C-alpha positions in Angstrom: -1.7 10.0 -28.4 0.3 11.3 -25.4 1.4 8.8 -22.7 -0.5 9.4 -19.5 1.6 11.1 -16.8 2.3 9.1 -13.6 1.0 10.5 -10.3 3.5 11.1 -7.6 2.3 8.0 -5.8 2.8 5.9 -9.0 6.3 7.3 -9.4 7.3 6.2 -5.9 5.5 2.8 -6.2 7.6 2.1 -9.3 10.6 2.7 -7.1 9.2 0.2 -4.6 8.7 -2.3 -7.4 12.3 -1.8 -8.3 13.2 -2.9 -4.8 10.9 -5.9 -5.1 12.8 -7.0 -8.2 15.9 -7.1 -6.1 14.2 -9.5 -3.7 13.0 -11.6 -6.7 16.6 -11.8 -8.0 17.5 -13.4 -4.7 14.5 -15.8 -5.0 12.9 -14.0 -2.0 9.2 -13.1 -2.1 9.3 -9.9 -4.2 8.1 -7.2 -1.8 9.7 -3.8 -1.9 9.2 -0.4 -0.4 10.6 3.1 -0.2 10.1 5.8 2.4 9.7 9.4 1.2 10.3 12.5 3.2 9.9 16.1 1.9 9.7 14.8 -1.7 12.8 12.7 -1.5 13.4 8.9 -1.1 15.2 8.6 2.2 15.2 4.8 2.5 14.7 1.7 0.5 14.0 -1.9 1.5 13.2 -5.3 0.1 12.4 -8.7 1.5 15.5 -10.5 2.7 14.2 -13.1 5.2 15.8 -16.2 3.6 19.0 -14.3 2.6 19.5 -12.9 6.1 18.1 -15.9 7.9 16.1 -13.4 9.9 12.3 -13.4 10.5 12.2 -9.6 10.8 14.0 -8.9 7.5 10.9 -7.7 5.7 11.0 -4.8 3.2 9.3 -2.4 5.5 11.4 -3.1 8.6 14.6 -2.8 6.6 13.4 0.6 5.1 12.2 1.9 8.5 15.5 1.1 10.1 17.3 3.0 7.3 14.9 6.0 7.4 15.3 6.3 11.2 19.1 6.3 10.8 18.9 8.9 8.0 16.6 11.2 10.0 18.3 10.6 13.3 15.0 9.8 15.0 12.7 6.8 15.5 9.8 9.0 14.8 9.1 9.2 11.0 6.4 11.8 11.1 5.9 13.5 7.8 7.1 10.3 5.9 5.1 8.2 3.4 5.9 4.6 3.0 5.2 2.9 -0.4 4.8 -0.9 -0.2 4.2 -3.3 -3.1 2.2 -5.7 -0.8 -0.1 -4.9 2.1 2.0 -5.2 5.3 1.8 -8.1 7.8 1.0 -7.6 11.4 4.7 -7.1 12.4 5.3 -4.5 9.7 1.9 -2.7 10.2 2.8 -2.5 13.9 6.2 -1.0 13.0 4.6 1.5 10.7 2.3 2.7 13.5 5.1 2.6 16.1 7.4 4.7 13.9 4.6 7.3 13.5 4.8 7.2 9.7 2.1 9.6 8.4 1.0 7.9 5.3 1.1 4.4 3.7 0.6 3.7 0.0 -0.1 0.1 -0.8 0.1 -1.7 -4.2 -1.5 -5.1 -3.8 -3.7 -6.2 -0.9 -3.0 -9.5 0.9 -6.3 -11.2 1.7 -4.6 -14.0 3.7 -2.2 -12.0 5.9 -2.7 -8.3 5.3 -3.0 -6.0 8.3 -4.0 -2.7 6.6 -7.5 -3.7 5.8 -7.7 -7.3 4.7 -7.4 -9.5 7.8 -7.0 -6.6 10.3 -6.5 -2.9 9.9 -3.8 -2.0 12.4 -2.9 1.2 10.5 -6.2 2.9 11.1 -7.3 1.6 14.5 -8.7 4.5 16.5 -7.7 2.7 19.7 -4.0 3.4 19.1 -2.4 6.7 19.8 -1.4 7.0 16.1 -3.3 6.3 12.9 -1.8 6.1 9.5 -3.5 7.6 6.4 -3.8 4.7 3.9 -4.0 4.7 0.1 -4.7 1.3 -1.4 -4.4 -0.1 -4.9 -1.6 2.1 -6.4 -0.2 0.1 -9.4 -2.1 -2.9 -8.1 -1.9 -4.9 -11.3 1.9 -4.5 -11.6 2.4 -5.4 -8.0 0.1 -8.4 -8.1 1.5 -9.6 -11.4 5.1 -9.7 -10.0 3.9 -11.7 -6.9 1.8 -14.2 -8.8 4.6 -14.7 -11.4 7.1 -15.4 -8.6 4.9 -18.0 -6.9 4.0 -19.6 -10.2 7.8 -19.9 -11.0 8.4 -21.3 -7.5 5.7 -23.9 -7.8 7.1 -25.0 -11.2 10.7 -25.2 -9.8 9.5 -27.4 -6.9 7.6 -29.6 -9.3 10.7 -30.0 -11.5 12.8 -30.8 -8.4 10.3 -33.4 -7.3 10.2 -35.0 -10.7 14.0 -35.2 -10.7 14.0 -36.9 -7.3 11.4 -39.5 -8.5 13.2 -40.3 -11.8 
């Protein structure tokens, strides 16, 4: 039996997952992303809020900053961003503002997602730019990493609390 070939979106989402693992290693919420232009990854990013002590140090913002520098323009038309978790309102706004053409999302975020869960800033007709959105690419892999991280974090906090009380 031949192993199923990965789609192009799955290949790039695996790269975004690799970035998420970097965040996980820092005990940051494991969110990663890559930005692709003309078939090449031009920027990578992962969540670094706690590490950088910076509210805006989300995977998408870090990657958008790098992509803009690489292309020499704030406009990222023709780019696709691959994100392991549905973006928050700040990141969704940055994706729209940067004119990214397409967003591919792994796992949706029903509590805070702004690409279809709580709001859908990426496809609002009222804005002067809409982003084409693909949802659920490698969803299980993306979700499993996040739920594993939060389970580990809860267990760690429980152990710390037990140590304090003993």
